[in-house]
C-alpha positions in Angstrom: 0.0 0.0 0.0 1.5 3.3 -1.0 0.1 6.7 0.1 1.1 10.1 -1.2 0.4 13.3 0.7 -1.8 14.5 -2.2 -3.3 11.1 -3.1 -3.9 8.8 -0.2 -4.4 5.1 -0.9 -7.7 3.5 -0.4 -8.1 0.8 2.3 -5.4 -0.6 4.4 -2.3 -2.7 3.6 -3.9 -5.5 5.7 -7.0 -5.3 3.6 -4.9 -5.7 0.4 -2.9 -8.5 2.0 -6.2 -10.4 2.7 -7.3 -9.8 -0.8 -4.4 -11.7 -2.3 -3.6 -14.4 0.3 -4.1 -17.4 0.6 -4.9 -17.4 -3.2 -1.3 -16.5 -4.1 0.1 -19.3 -1.9 -2.3 -21.7 -3.6 -1.3 -20.5 -7.1 2.4 -21.0 -6.4 1.7 -24.5 -5.0 -0.5 -25.5 -8.0 1.7 -23.9 -10.7 4.8 -25.6 -9.3 3.1 -29.0 -9.1 3.5 -28.9 -5.3 7.2 -28.2 -5.3 6.9 -24.6 -4.0 5.2 -23.9 -0.7 5.2 -20.1 -0.5 4.8 -18.7 3.0 4.6 -14.9 3.1 6.0 -13.3 6.3 3.4 -12.1 8.8 2.3 -8.5 8.1 1.9 -5.7 10.6 -0.8 -4.0 8.6 1.3 -0.9 7.9 2.2 0.4 4.5 4.6 2.8 3.0 3.9 6.6 3.2 5.6 8.6 0.5 6.1 12.3 1.2 4.8 13.7 -2.1 4.0 12.9 -5.7 6.8 12.5 -8.1 7.2 15.4 -10.6 7.1 12.8 -13.4 3.5 11.8 -12.4 2.2 15.2 -11.6 
C-alpha cells in the first residue's frame, strides 16, 4: 500500500494482503506441481507513506 500526501491510498495494507492471500500461496503450489510452498511473512498492517507525488507523475 502506497500513500502520497496529495493522493492517499484506499483501504489498508492489511485489507490488500487479505485480498491476495491465501490465493497467491495456492497459485504457487499449484503452478509448481506442489514443489513450492510459498509462505509470506506475517504482516503488521502498515504500508509505505511517501512524502509527495513524483514530478514525473504530476
